Steps between C-alpha positions, in 0.01 A plus 500: 500500500608307192756664278393595147630306204852568381661456158860380501764404243608136520866469590531203264297559182477880538125491435239675713299301752237602748483433873138504610369630836425144616860406419626768738270363771657157450857632510430688822347188654802290403745776601676498162579786259321523162670306218731649241427226244169482310274193551623324185866551585435386857344180364790441262746549786321248723465238227873528430545325836287194415636216287242238408632315196876553472628156605857368518664169585760529775603353836371592844774695676437310824426134423669512155217305337394586144195728496291727278502862617401848392864598550791377285814332630693828487250695713685738738329350806445149639199306370349216703254232402164515672592242767825675591353850494220401739733287713669591827858485371517876453359819650471824306617695805844348451540740208385810687660837429548794733340808346764716330414869516753579226305307233148525358261238634445332162875449453509318833196293411674396177805388701275291724327352196830355378546314833161350582390174332206518258251217456529322164127486419181618667317166515269407788328167567536380141588160350688426177533867410879532473484746210242742636521813714278713723251216548310348791302176537578378148559154358664372182559844347772620267616854417207677662523805723284688748267202540301335775309170527598401147540142381643367175561850364774596253624839383282764657467799725252566779329160487272451800289201605535340158613172348617361166598843365756581230611848387246706692513830692269642765272199531298397806304176549573379149554149370647353182573833332756620248603856413237662721533852643296665776252212545307357795310176535571377147531137395638390164595842367757575229615842377246697701504823699282653770263204524318394817306190607506337159583170334634388164604834353760575237603840368243682711508840669275621784279192513328423830269228624517331161613177335598363161608821326754573228638835378237700689484794740277699738283198580294428811327170580538371146567160347603369159620831360722488191662823386243693704207319337278285719443155355323184597713231656522292182581804287770608743662159513498484121665843476760406762603195298651748257703664779838339562718639781752226440647677197752774569415674172135502603594648838679786327186581302272462800720742698463764232124452490485515880695827509241654263219359713639658818559833324138512384346389829395742771708531814383612842705799614600293805456149636380563856262305723351613832705817502400831662674831436792319336699503175718240334484183292417141596391615842264317740352605834669837528393804701651848468799370304668669203726381222491137609559209264438125506412519869215424738366577846645849535402794717659844488780389271680657202742382232471129573597207275423134574379566853233279655391652829632836615389804696654847525783424258669672209753386240496127572590240239400146601393483862234478771522738795382812683676836510772441245686729262747430219518121528609246242365164620389489858227447749283214627369641829759776497471868593698823508748401230697763306741489204560125512524200270418133555390534865239259642314358690378691806771765489429834668660840546787448258658723236761455228516124550544209260423129542405534867260234620280340762374770730803727480428844640669828588769469232673759283727424206515127569540201267418134554390511863254244634308609810736791545425805713675829581764461230656761269712378207466154662672614819315423822406786736294533814156657470632825652804511270284428195239767573771762565709414192221476243405873488868591466537270198191647333644850548832377362326363190366849432831671575714252303275352230620238254565612143482235229704480180259727316479761773163399646478584870381245756422637845269349761166441332634345179495128420829318434686629191455268203876508434555314829254219424628148558341404167603640160232714340444262207427211740266703721127547468565862400609375158150355447322831559770754412705324234848643433783402272846443643612845385191668647550323833867597496410864444279480811783328694286193560683168545485266200608143445589372156352157426734214574675350200221295349680231307173315512566293191174557322411175331170592336393825338132590514484502120584129509220406740190331358211747478246282684523368852384156384820472297726588795663184631647437844844553351437875540559451872869447418531816294609851590273717286616837378264780608341681206632831639857370510580760771411784262266653758507657846296225662762294687505259205682178591591419136412134545240309700388145567160336498429300817303173508219674691474768232499261208225293659303819571530627141402165350200453731375853429599494130707818538791585272851480638625850596770662287619748764695437819306532830632853569393633161160336544467677834566835333226424248260471793638815663415696185136396538480663843427866564769727646497548878412868487193714432405767247197726486256387231141526385245251375521432126134404469277698263174357371477293291874425478814558695667833438745337258388486138380152410561376853288293735124533442291532816230239554284678758374849587725696736418763762649781289274433200643608165751736663859413575542355848619774741668270752869544582724277708852388595608202292803279444451521122749759371376784276674350196320166546304383195242330721139608552460610862150529653389633837349253745141591409541464123710189535251325728212596271675321214622183672221435754 
Protein backbone atom coordinates (compact mmCIF):
# COMPACT_ATOMS: atom_id res chain seq x y z
CA UNK A 1 0.00 0.00 0.00
CA UNK A 2 1.32 3.41 -1.00
CA UNK A 3 2.54 5.64 1.78
CA UNK A 4 0.63 8.87 2.44
CA UNK A 5 2.17 12.19 1.52
CA UNK A 6 4.82 13.64 3.79
CA UNK A 7 5.92 17.23 4.38
CA UNK A 8 9.64 17.76 4.91
CA UNK A 9 12.00 20.70 5.43
CA UNK A 10 14.56 21.12 2.66
CA UNK A 11 18.08 20.66 3.94
CA UNK A 12 19.28 23.43 1.62
CA UNK A 13 16.72 26.27 1.49
CA UNK A 14 14.94 25.34 4.75
CA UNK A 15 11.55 25.60 3.05
CA UNK A 16 8.80 22.99 3.28
CA UNK A 17 8.26 20.57 0.41
CA UNK A 18 5.87 17.73 -0.05
CA UNK A 19 6.58 14.13 -1.02
CA UNK A 20 3.51 12.66 -2.68
CA UNK A 21 2.31 9.03 -2.37
CA UNK A 22 3.35 8.30 -5.97
CA UNK A 23 6.83 9.61 -5.14
CA UNK A 24 7.17 7.02 -2.38
CA UNK A 25 6.13 4.31 -4.85
CA UNK A 26 8.93 5.45 -7.17
CA UNK A 27 11.55 5.53 -4.40
CA UNK A 28 10.62 2.03 -3.30
CA UNK A 29 10.84 0.78 -6.88
CA UNK A 30 14.27 2.34 -7.34
CA UNK A 31 15.42 1.22 -3.86
CA UNK A 32 16.47 4.73 -2.82
CA UNK A 33 15.57 6.79 0.26
CA UNK A 34 13.36 9.90 -0.05
CA UNK A 35 15.27 13.12 -0.81
CA UNK A 36 16.28 15.71 1.76
CA UNK A 37 16.42 18.53 -0.81
CA UNK A 38 13.26 20.09 -2.30
CA UNK A 39 12.65 19.78 -6.08
CA UNK A 40 14.01 23.26 -6.85
CA UNK A 41 17.18 22.73 -4.83
CA UNK A 42 17.64 19.30 -6.42
CA UNK A 43 17.42 20.92 -9.86
CA UNK A 44 19.89 23.65 -8.90
CA UNK A 45 22.31 21.02 -7.61
CA UNK A 46 22.14 18.99 -10.83
CA UNK A 47 22.54 22.01 -13.10
CA UNK A 48 25.63 23.05 -11.14
CA UNK A 49 27.30 20.03 -12.76
CA UNK A 50 26.59 21.07 -16.37
CA UNK A 51 28.69 23.70 -18.13
CA UNK A 52 27.38 24.71 -21.54
CA UNK A 53 28.89 28.10 -22.36
CA UNK A 54 31.96 28.69 -20.20
CA UNK A 55 34.74 28.27 -22.77
CA UNK A 56 38.50 28.64 -22.37
CA UNK A 57 41.52 28.44 -24.66
CA UNK A 58 44.14 25.96 -23.47
CA UNK A 59 46.20 22.96 -24.59
CA UNK A 60 45.19 19.32 -24.61
CA UNK A 61 47.06 17.59 -21.79
CA UNK A 62 47.82 14.60 -24.03
CA UNK A 63 48.62 15.79 -27.56
CA UNK A 64 49.53 19.35 -26.42
CA UNK A 65 47.60 20.93 -29.30
CA UNK A 66 45.74 24.20 -28.71
CA UNK A 67 42.04 23.62 -28.04
CA UNK A 68 38.86 25.27 -26.77
CA UNK A 69 37.50 23.61 -23.62
CA UNK A 70 34.95 24.09 -20.87
CA UNK A 71 37.85 23.83 -18.42
CA UNK A 72 40.64 26.43 -18.05
CA UNK A 73 44.35 25.71 -18.25
CA UNK A 74 44.64 25.57 -14.46
CA UNK A 75 41.90 22.95 -14.00
CA UNK A 76 42.89 20.46 -11.24
CA UNK A 77 42.49 17.48 -13.59
CA UNK A 78 43.72 16.54 -17.08
CA UNK A 79 41.68 17.78 -20.04
CA UNK A 80 41.88 16.03 -23.40
CA UNK A 81 40.69 17.11 -26.82
CA UNK A 82 37.90 15.04 -28.31
CA UNK A 83 40.24 12.87 -30.41
CA UNK A 84 42.53 12.07 -27.48
CA UNK A 85 39.70 11.49 -25.01
CA UNK A 86 38.01 8.98 -27.32
CA UNK A 87 41.33 7.42 -28.36
CA UNK A 88 42.94 4.24 -27.05
CA UNK A 89 45.99 5.91 -25.49
CA UNK A 90 44.45 5.87 -22.02
CA UNK A 91 42.06 3.80 -19.92
CA UNK A 92 40.10 5.23 -17.01
CA UNK A 93 40.78 2.08 -14.99
CA UNK A 94 44.41 3.12 -14.78
CA UNK A 95 43.29 5.71 -12.23
CA UNK A 96 41.22 3.31 -10.13
CA UNK A 97 41.08 3.71 -6.34
CA UNK A 98 40.61 1.06 -3.70
CA UNK A 99 37.62 1.98 -1.55
CA UNK A 100 38.77 3.63 1.69
CA UNK A 101 36.44 2.86 4.59
CA UNK A 102 37.93 5.71 6.63
CA UNK A 103 36.62 8.41 4.26
CA UNK A 104 33.15 9.41 3.03
CA UNK A 105 32.37 8.20 -0.48
CA UNK A 106 32.08 11.71 -1.96
CA UNK A 107 35.56 12.63 -0.70
CA UNK A 108 36.94 9.61 -2.55
CA UNK A 109 34.99 10.47 -5.68
CA UNK A 110 36.49 13.98 -5.57
CA UNK A 111 39.98 12.47 -5.37
CA UNK A 112 39.23 10.32 -8.42
CA UNK A 113 37.86 13.34 -10.27
CA UNK A 114 41.23 15.08 -10.00
CA UNK A 115 42.96 12.12 -11.71
CA UNK A 116 40.71 11.16 -14.63
CA UNK A 117 40.88 13.16 -17.89
CA UNK A 118 37.81 15.21 -18.84
CA UNK A 119 36.75 15.78 -22.44
CA UNK A 120 37.25 19.36 -23.64
CA UNK A 121 33.87 19.80 -25.36
CA UNK A 122 30.78 17.66 -25.86
CA UNK A 123 30.61 17.79 -29.66
CA UNK A 124 29.40 14.84 -31.75
CA UNK A 125 29.42 14.47 -35.54
CA UNK A 126 29.70 18.20 -36.17
CA UNK A 127 31.70 20.24 -38.69
CA UNK A 128 33.20 23.72 -38.26
CA UNK A 129 31.77 24.14 -34.76
CA UNK A 130 34.97 24.75 -32.77
CA UNK A 131 33.31 27.25 -30.42
CA UNK A 132 30.19 25.30 -29.51
CA UNK A 133 29.36 22.78 -26.80
CA UNK A 134 26.81 20.06 -26.06
CA UNK A 135 25.90 19.72 -29.74
CA UNK A 136 25.31 16.87 -32.17
CA UNK A 137 25.00 16.75 -35.98
CA UNK A 138 25.68 20.47 -36.44
CA UNK A 139 27.47 22.41 -39.15
CA UNK A 140 28.99 25.89 -39.31
CA UNK A 141 27.79 26.98 -35.86
CA UNK A 142 29.34 29.39 -33.39
CA UNK A 143 28.72 29.83 -29.65
CA UNK A 144 25.60 27.69 -29.50
CA UNK A 145 24.84 25.09 -26.85
CA UNK A 146 22.49 22.16 -26.34
CA UNK A 147 21.76 21.95 -30.06
CA UNK A 148 21.13 19.26 -32.65
CA UNK A 149 20.89 19.25 -36.46
CA UNK A 150 21.64 22.97 -36.63
CA UNK A 151 23.36 24.68 -39.55
CA UNK A 152 24.70 28.22 -39.84
CA UNK A 153 23.53 29.13 -36.34
CA UNK A 154 25.17 31.71 -34.06
CA UNK A 155 24.63 32.52 -30.39
CA UNK A 156 21.80 30.38 -29.13
CA UNK A 157 20.56 27.72 -26.80
CA UNK A 158 18.51 24.62 -27.53
CA UNK A 159 18.43 25.04 -31.32
CA UNK A 160 17.08 21.92 -33.01
CA UNK A 161 16.65 21.08 -36.69
CA UNK A 162 17.12 24.71 -37.70
CA UNK A 163 19.30 26.79 -40.00
CA UNK A 164 20.42 30.38 -40.45
CA UNK A 165 19.61 31.34 -36.85
CA UNK A 166 21.12 34.16 -34.77
CA UNK A 167 20.44 34.89 -31.09
CA UNK A 168 17.59 32.45 -30.53
CA UNK A 169 16.58 30.11 -27.68
CA UNK A 170 14.32 27.07 -27.65
CA UNK A 171 13.64 26.94 -31.38
CA UNK A 172 12.75 23.87 -33.44
CA UNK A 173 12.49 23.63 -37.24
CA UNK A 174 13.11 27.33 -37.71
CA UNK A 175 14.90 29.15 -40.51
CA UNK A 176 16.35 32.65 -40.91
CA UNK A 177 15.30 33.91 -37.48
CA UNK A 178 16.68 36.50 -35.07
CA UNK A 179 15.93 36.96 -31.37
CA UNK A 180 13.23 34.29 -31.27
CA UNK A 181 12.24 32.43 -28.10
CA UNK A 182 10.13 29.26 -27.76
CA UNK A 183 9.24 28.96 -31.45
CA UNK A 184 8.60 26.05 -33.82
CA UNK A 185 8.35 25.96 -37.59
CA UNK A 186 8.97 29.69 -38.09
CA UNK A 187 10.65 31.26 -41.11
CA UNK A 188 11.82 34.86 -41.21
CA UNK A 189 10.99 35.80 -37.63
CA UNK A 190 12.53 38.63 -35.60
CA UNK A 191 11.90 39.48 -31.94
CA UNK A 192 9.10 36.96 -31.48
CA UNK A 193 8.05 34.56 -28.73
CA UNK A 194 5.88 31.46 -28.55
CA UNK A 195 5.07 31.39 -32.27
CA UNK A 196 4.41 28.23 -34.28
CA UNK A 197 4.18 27.40 -37.99
CA UNK A 198 4.41 31.00 -39.14
CA UNK A 199 6.31 33.18 -41.59
CA UNK A 200 7.47 36.78 -41.72
CA UNK A 201 6.73 37.88 -38.17
CA UNK A 202 8.31 40.63 -36.13
CA UNK A 203 7.56 41.56 -32.54
CA UNK A 204 4.81 38.96 -32.22
CA UNK A 205 3.68 36.83 -29.29
CA UNK A 206 1.60 33.63 -29.44
CA UNK A 207 0.98 33.70 -33.18
CA UNK A 208 0.29 30.39 -34.90
CA UNK A 209 -0.40 29.30 -38.44
CA UNK A 210 -0.05 32.90 -39.61
CA UNK A 211 2.09 35.08 -41.85
CA UNK A 212 3.03 38.71 -42.37
CA UNK A 213 2.34 40.10 -38.89
CA UNK A 214 3.87 42.94 -36.89
CA UNK A 215 3.46 43.81 -33.19
CA UNK A 216 0.55 41.40 -32.73
CA UNK A 217 -0.48 38.61 -30.37
CA UNK A 218 -2.96 35.76 -29.77
CA UNK A 219 -3.46 35.17 -33.50
CA UNK A 220 -4.50 31.99 -35.30
CA UNK A 221 -4.49 31.48 -39.09
CA UNK A 222 -4.15 35.19 -39.79
CA UNK A 223 -2.33 37.23 -42.40
CA UNK A 224 -1.38 40.89 -42.84
CA UNK A 225 -1.95 41.93 -39.24
CA UNK A 226 -0.40 45.22 -38.11
CA UNK A 227 -0.53 46.06 -34.42
CA UNK A 228 -3.33 43.51 -34.00
CA UNK A 229 -5.40 45.07 -36.79
CA UNK A 230 -6.12 42.97 -39.87
CA UNK A 231 -5.36 44.83 -43.09
CA UNK A 232 -5.43 44.13 -46.77
CA UNK A 233 -2.13 43.19 -48.35
CA UNK A 234 -1.54 46.63 -49.85
CA UNK A 235 -2.45 48.39 -46.61
CA UNK A 236 -0.14 46.13 -44.63
CA UNK A 237 2.78 46.64 -46.97
CA UNK A 238 2.25 50.40 -46.82
CA UNK A 239 2.21 50.33 -43.01
CA UNK A 240 5.33 48.15 -42.90
CA UNK A 241 7.25 50.67 -45.00
CA UNK A 242 7.14 52.88 -41.92
CA UNK A 243 8.68 50.10 -39.77
CA UNK A 244 12.47 50.07 -39.75
CA UNK A 245 14.24 47.34 -37.77
CA UNK A 246 17.58 48.57 -39.04
CA UNK A 247 17.65 51.46 -36.57
CA UNK A 248 18.82 50.66 -33.05
CA UNK A 249 16.81 53.56 -31.62
CA UNK A 250 13.71 52.16 -33.31
CA UNK A 251 14.43 48.73 -31.85
CA UNK A 252 14.53 50.21 -28.35
CA UNK A 253 11.08 51.73 -28.87
CA UNK A 254 9.68 48.59 -30.47
CA UNK A 255 10.90 46.53 -27.49
CA UNK A 256 9.02 48.77 -25.08
CA UNK A 257 5.87 48.54 -27.18
CA UNK A 258 6.26 44.76 -27.42
CA UNK A 259 6.60 44.42 -23.63
CA UNK A 260 3.27 46.27 -23.23
CA UNK A 261 1.70 44.08 -25.91
CA UNK A 262 2.76 40.87 -24.13
CA UNK A 263 1.57 42.20 -20.75
CA UNK A 264 -1.88 42.95 -22.17
CA UNK A 265 -2.26 39.71 -24.10
CA UNK A 266 -3.82 36.59 -22.63
CA UNK A 267 -1.61 33.67 -21.68
CA UNK A 268 -2.61 30.02 -21.47
CA UNK A 269 -1.90 28.70 -17.98
CA UNK A 270 0.35 26.09 -19.62
CA UNK A 271 1.68 25.19 -23.05
CA UNK A 272 0.89 21.48 -23.31
CA UNK A 273 -0.04 19.30 -26.29
CA UNK A 274 -1.34 15.72 -26.21
CA UNK A 275 -0.87 15.48 -22.47
CA UNK A 276 -2.93 13.32 -20.09
CA UNK A 277 -2.91 13.67 -16.31
CA UNK A 278 0.21 15.83 -16.50
CA UNK A 279 1.46 19.23 -15.33
CA UNK A 280 4.27 21.46 -16.54
CA UNK A 281 5.17 23.93 -19.27
CA UNK A 282 6.12 23.40 -22.92
CA UNK A 283 5.18 19.75 -22.66
CA UNK A 284 4.24 17.40 -25.52
CA UNK A 285 2.99 13.82 -25.52
CA UNK A 286 3.09 13.25 -21.78
CA UNK A 287 1.14 10.74 -19.70
CA UNK A 288 0.94 10.72 -15.91
CA UNK A 289 3.85 13.14 -15.57
CA UNK A 290 4.16 16.00 -13.08
CA UNK A 291 6.26 19.15 -12.92
CA UNK A 292 7.90 18.57 -16.29
CA UNK A 293 9.31 21.36 -18.43
CA UNK A 294 10.39 21.75 -22.05
CA UNK A 295 10.09 18.00 -22.57
CA UNK A 296 8.25 15.47 -24.71
CA UNK A 297 7.26 11.81 -24.88
CA UNK A 298 7.10 11.14 -21.16
CA UNK A 299 5.30 8.48 -19.14
CA UNK A 300 5.22 8.29 -15.36
CA UNK A 301 7.84 10.99 -14.92
CA UNK A 302 8.30 13.89 -12.48
CA UNK A 303 10.55 16.95 -12.24
CA UNK A 304 12.00 16.72 -15.74
CA UNK A 305 13.77 19.44 -17.74
CA UNK A 306 14.77 19.15 -21.41
CA UNK A 307 13.96 15.45 -21.64
CA UNK A 308 12.77 13.95 -24.93
CA UNK A 309 11.66 10.39 -24.32
CA UNK A 310 11.57 8.92 -20.82
CA UNK A 311 9.57 6.45 -18.76
CA UNK A 312 9.49 5.88 -15.00
CA UNK A 313 11.96 8.66 -14.22
CA UNK A 314 12.28 11.47 -11.70
CA UNK A 315 14.61 14.46 -11.39
CA UNK A 316 16.29 14.26 -14.79
CA UNK A 317 17.81 17.28 -16.51
CA UNK A 318 18.60 16.68 -20.18
CA UNK A 319 18.28 13.03 -21.10
CA UNK A 320 16.43 10.12 -22.69
CA UNK A 321 16.05 6.89 -20.71
CA UNK A 322 13.95 4.54 -18.59
CA UNK A 323 14.08 4.15 -14.82
CA UNK A 324 16.36 7.03 -13.94
CA UNK A 325 16.66 9.25 -10.88
CA UNK A 326 18.72 12.37 -10.18
CA UNK A 327 20.56 12.64 -13.50
CA UNK A 328 22.23 15.65 -15.08
CA UNK A 329 22.65 14.79 -18.77
CA UNK A 330 22.26 11.17 -19.65
CA UNK A 331 20.45 8.51 -21.53
CA UNK A 332 19.94 7.43 -25.15
CA UNK A 333 18.69 3.86 -24.74
CA UNK A 334 19.80 3.77 -21.12
CA UNK A 335 18.10 2.32 -18.04
CA UNK A 336 18.48 1.99 -14.28
CA UNK A 337 20.69 5.05 -13.85
CA UNK A 338 21.02 6.79 -10.47
CA UNK A 339 22.74 9.97 -9.26
CA UNK A 340 24.91 10.44 -12.35
CA UNK A 341 26.06 13.14 -14.74
CA UNK A 342 27.00 13.03 -18.41
CA UNK A 343 26.43 9.28 -18.89
CA UNK A 344 25.37 7.94 -22.32
CA UNK A 345 24.62 6.08 -24.56
CA UNK A 346 23.19 2.67 -23.64
CA UNK A 347 24.44 2.69 -20.06
CA UNK A 348 22.64 0.50 -17.54
CA UNK A 349 22.67 -0.26 -13.83
CA UNK A 350 25.07 2.49 -12.83
CA UNK A 351 25.11 4.94 -9.92
CA UNK A 352 27.20 7.96 -8.95
CA UNK A 353 29.04 8.00 -12.26
CA UNK A 354 30.31 10.82 -14.47
CA UNK A 355 31.29 10.84 -18.15
CA UNK A 356 30.87 7.08 -18.57
CA UNK A 357 30.06 6.02 -22.11
CA UNK A 358 29.19 3.43 -24.72
CA UNK A 359 27.27 0.66 -23.06
CA UNK A 360 28.95 0.86 -19.67
CA UNK A 361 27.05 -1.08 -17.03
CA UNK A 362 27.28 -2.22 -13.42
CA UNK A 363 29.39 0.74 -12.29
CA UNK A 364 29.48 2.70 -9.03
CA UNK A 365 31.37 5.93 -8.47
CA UNK A 366 33.22 5.78 -11.78
CA UNK A 367 34.50 8.54 -14.08
CA UNK A 368 35.43 8.44 -17.76
CA UNK A 369 34.96 4.73 -18.44
CA UNK A 370 34.09 3.51 -21.93
CA UNK A 371 32.38 0.11 -22.06
CA UNK A 372 33.30 -0.50 -18.44
CA UNK A 373 31.65 -3.09 -16.22
CA UNK A 374 31.92 -4.17 -12.58
CA UNK A 375 34.02 -1.18 -11.53
CA UNK A 376 33.92 0.89 -8.33
CA UNK A 377 35.88 4.16 -8.24
CA UNK A 378 37.31 3.02 -11.61
CA UNK A 379 38.85 -0.10 -10.08
CA UNK A 380 38.03 -3.37 -11.84
CA UNK A 381 36.33 -6.18 -9.90
CA UNK A 382 34.85 -9.54 -10.77
CA UNK A 383 31.06 -9.81 -10.87
CA UNK A 384 31.07 -11.63 -7.51
CA UNK A 385 33.37 -9.06 -5.88
CA UNK A 386 31.29 -6.18 -7.24
CA UNK A 387 27.93 -7.54 -6.07
CA UNK A 388 29.31 -8.27 -2.59
CA UNK A 389 31.07 -4.90 -2.18
CA UNK A 390 28.29 -2.62 -3.43
CA UNK A 391 25.83 -3.12 -0.52
CA UNK A 392 28.65 -2.53 1.96
CA UNK A 393 29.50 0.80 0.31
CA UNK A 394 25.87 1.91 0.38
CA UNK A 395 25.71 1.11 4.10
CA UNK A 396 28.98 2.98 4.60
CA UNK A 397 27.55 6.05 2.85
CA UNK A 398 24.75 6.09 5.42
CA UNK A 399 27.07 5.46 8.35
CA UNK A 400 29.74 7.96 7.25
CA UNK A 401 27.96 10.60 5.14
CA UNK A 402 29.78 13.51 3.54
CA UNK A 403 29.32 16.93 5.11
CA UNK A 404 29.88 19.96 2.88
CA UNK A 405 31.28 23.34 3.86
CA UNK A 406 27.88 24.59 4.96
CA UNK A 407 26.98 21.52 6.98
CA UNK A 408 24.65 19.87 4.46
CA UNK A 409 24.67 16.08 4.82
CA UNK A 410 25.11 13.79 1.81
CA UNK A 411 24.35 10.13 2.41
CA UNK A 412 23.35 7.52 -0.17
CA UNK A 413 20.37 8.92 -2.05
CA UNK A 414 21.74 12.44 -2.58
CA UNK A 415 23.17 13.74 -5.86
CA UNK A 416 26.77 14.98 -5.96
CA UNK A 417 27.40 18.04 -3.74
CA UNK A 418 27.54 21.24 -5.77
CA UNK A 419 30.74 22.26 -3.97
CA UNK A 420 32.55 19.34 -5.65
CA UNK A 421 31.44 20.22 -9.19
CA UNK A 422 34.19 20.28 -11.81
CA UNK A 423 32.67 23.53 -13.11
CA UNK A 424 32.46 26.79 -11.13
CA UNK A 425 28.91 27.79 -10.29
CA UNK A 426 28.98 30.94 -12.43
CA UNK A 427 29.95 28.91 -15.52
CA UNK A 428 27.34 26.21 -14.93
CA UNK A 429 23.77 26.07 -16.14
CA UNK A 430 22.63 26.61 -12.55
CA UNK A 431 23.61 30.27 -12.90
CA UNK A 432 21.04 30.63 -15.71
CA UNK A 433 18.13 29.41 -13.60
CA UNK A 434 19.30 30.20 -10.07
CA UNK A 435 21.47 33.28 -10.51
CA UNK A 436 23.84 34.10 -7.64
CA UNK A 437 26.43 36.78 -7.06
CA UNK A 438 29.97 35.80 -6.14
CA UNK A 439 29.31 36.57 -2.47
CA UNK A 440 26.06 34.57 -2.47
CA UNK A 441 27.78 31.59 -4.09
CA UNK A 442 30.63 31.87 -1.59
CA UNK A 443 28.17 31.82 1.29
CA UNK A 444 26.77 28.56 -0.11
CA UNK A 445 30.33 27.19 -0.53
CA UNK A 446 29.84 26.80 -4.27
CA UNK A 447 32.96 27.01 -6.45
CA UNK A 448 33.37 30.27 -8.37
CA UNK A 449 35.79 31.42 -11.03
CA UNK A 450 36.59 35.08 -11.50
CA UNK A 451 36.65 36.13 -15.17
CA UNK A 452 40.06 36.05 -16.73
CA UNK A 453 41.80 39.39 -17.05
CA UNK A 454 39.98 40.88 -20.00
CA UNK A 455 42.43 43.34 -21.45
CA UNK A 456 40.34 43.14 -24.56
CA UNK A 457 41.34 46.54 -25.87
CA UNK A 458 37.92 47.88 -26.67
CA UNK A 459 38.27 49.90 -29.83
CA UNK A 460 34.68 51.04 -30.35
CA UNK A 461 32.08 52.07 -27.81
CA UNK A 462 28.44 51.43 -28.65
CA UNK A 463 27.70 55.16 -28.41
CA UNK A 464 30.06 55.67 -31.35
CA UNK A 465 28.35 53.15 -33.62
CA UNK A 466 26.09 54.46 -36.40
CA UNK A 467 22.43 54.03 -35.47
CA UNK A 468 21.40 52.26 -38.68
CA UNK A 469 22.71 49.00 -40.04
CA UNK A 470 22.98 50.50 -43.53
CA UNK A 471 25.63 52.88 -42.19
CA UNK A 472 27.72 50.08 -40.64
CA UNK A 473 30.73 49.40 -42.83
CA UNK A 474 32.84 46.25 -43.01
CA UNK A 475 35.44 48.00 -40.89
CA UNK A 476 33.33 47.02 -37.85
CA UNK A 477 34.65 43.48 -38.33
CA UNK A 478 38.03 44.75 -37.09
CA UNK A 479 36.62 46.37 -33.97
CA UNK A 480 36.22 45.11 -30.43
CA UNK A 481 32.94 46.68 -29.34
CA UNK A 482 32.33 47.52 -25.71
CA UNK A 483 29.19 45.83 -24.36
CA UNK A 484 26.55 48.31 -23.21
CA UNK A 485 26.51 46.61 -19.78
CA UNK A 486 30.26 47.07 -19.36
CA UNK A 487 30.27 44.12 -16.90
CA UNK A 488 27.89 45.98 -14.58
CA UNK A 489 25.55 42.98 -14.46
CA UNK A 490 25.47 39.36 -13.30
CA UNK A 491 25.09 37.94 -16.79
CA UNK A 492 28.59 36.66 -17.61
CA UNK A 493 29.22 39.90 -19.50
CA UNK A 494 32.36 39.64 -21.64
CA UNK A 495 32.96 43.44 -21.67
CA UNK A 496 33.83 43.41 -25.36
CA UNK A 497 32.65 41.44 -28.38
CA UNK A 498 33.28 41.15 -32.09
CA UNK A 499 30.96 41.05 -35.07
CA UNK A 500 31.67 38.13 -37.42
CA UNK A 501 31.35 38.31 -41.22
CA UNK A 502 28.39 35.89 -41.07
CA UNK A 503 26.59 38.13 -38.58
CA UNK A 504 27.16 41.34 -40.49
CA UNK A 505 25.85 39.77 -43.69
CA UNK A 506 22.83 38.43 -41.78
CA UNK A 507 22.00 41.82 -40.22
CA UNK A 508 22.34 43.66 -43.53
CA UNK A 509 20.22 41.14 -45.47
CA UNK A 510 17.49 41.21 -42.82
CA UNK A 511 17.83 44.97 -42.14
CA UNK A 512 18.36 44.37 -38.41
CA UNK A 513 20.22 46.80 -36.17
CA UNK A 514 23.65 45.83 -34.90
CA UNK A 515 23.41 44.52 -31.30
CA UNK A 516 24.78 46.67 -28.48
CA UNK A 517 25.17 43.86 -25.95
CA UNK A 518 27.67 41.00 -25.90
CA UNK A 519 26.32 37.51 -26.73
CA UNK A 520 26.08 36.47 -23.06
CA UNK A 521 24.04 39.52 -22.08
CA UNK A 522 21.78 38.96 -25.09
CA UNK A 523 21.25 35.39 -23.92
CA UNK A 524 20.13 36.63 -20.51
CA UNK A 525 17.63 38.94 -22.20
CA UNK A 526 16.07 35.85 -23.76
CA UNK A 527 16.20 33.95 -20.47
CA UNK A 528 14.11 36.69 -18.85
CA UNK A 529 11.38 36.07 -21.44
CA UNK A 530 11.03 32.45 -20.34
CA UNK A 531 8.91 31.24 -17.45
CA UNK A 532 10.55 29.76 -14.34
CA UNK A 533 10.90 25.97 -14.23
CA UNK A 534 8.52 25.50 -11.33
CA UNK A 535 4.75 25.55 -10.74
CA UNK A 536 2.37 27.57 -8.58
CA UNK A 537 -1.31 27.08 -7.90
CA UNK A 538 -3.42 29.63 -9.77
CA UNK A 539 -6.89 30.35 -11.05
CA UNK A 540 -8.29 31.66 -14.31
CA UNK A 541 -8.38 35.47 -14.52
CA UNK A 542 -11.27 35.53 -16.99
CA UNK A 543 -14.48 37.35 -16.02
CA UNK A 544 -16.96 38.48 -18.65
CA UNK A 545 -16.59 40.81 -20.44
CA UNK A 546 -12.98 41.51 -19.42
CA UNK A 547 -10.14 39.84 -17.66
CA UNK A 548 -10.18 40.16 -13.89
CA UNK A 549 -7.68 43.02 -14.07
CA UNK A 550 -9.17 46.49 -14.40
CA UNK A 551 -8.88 47.74 -17.97
CA UNK A 552 -7.26 44.50 -19.08
CA UNK A 553 -7.89 42.25 -22.07
CA UNK A 554 -11.47 42.39 -23.40
CA UNK A 555 -12.97 39.02 -24.29
CA UNK A 556 -14.17 38.57 -27.86
CA UNK A 557 -16.45 35.55 -27.44
CA UNK A 558 -18.95 34.08 -24.97
CA UNK A 559 -17.42 31.71 -22.40
CA UNK A 560 -18.87 28.68 -20.63
CA UNK A 561 -19.09 30.53 -17.29
CA UNK A 562 -21.27 33.33 -18.66
CA UNK A 563 -20.99 36.64 -16.79
CA UNK A 564 -19.52 34.96 -13.69
CA UNK A 565 -15.83 34.71 -12.93
CA UNK A 566 -14.30 31.54 -14.32
CA UNK A 567 -14.05 28.90 -11.53
CA UNK A 568 -11.17 26.91 -13.04
CA UNK A 569 -7.95 26.43 -11.07
CA UNK A 570 -4.68 24.93 -12.22
CA UNK A 571 -0.92 24.51 -11.73
CA UNK A 572 1.00 27.09 -13.74
CA UNK A 573 4.56 28.26 -14.32
CA UNK A 574 3.45 31.90 -14.05
CA UNK A 575 4.35 33.07 -10.53
CA UNK A 576 1.68 34.75 -8.36
CA UNK A 577 3.40 38.13 -8.70
CA UNK A 578 3.31 37.96 -12.51
CA UNK A 579 1.60 40.92 -14.18
CA UNK A 580 0.38 38.72 -17.02
CA UNK A 581 -3.22 37.68 -17.71
CA UNK A 582 -3.49 33.92 -17.19
CA UNK A 583 -6.48 32.01 -18.61
CA UNK A 584 -7.52 28.39 -18.19
CA UNK A 585 -7.43 26.16 -21.26
CA UNK A 586 -11.15 26.56 -21.98
CA UNK A 587 -11.21 30.36 -21.81
CA UNK A 588 -7.96 30.68 -23.68
CA UNK A 589 -9.07 28.41 -26.53
CA UNK A 590 -12.40 30.24 -26.78
CA UNK A 591 -10.50 33.48 -27.37
CA UNK A 592 -7.80 32.36 -29.78
CA UNK A 593 -9.60 29.66 -31.80
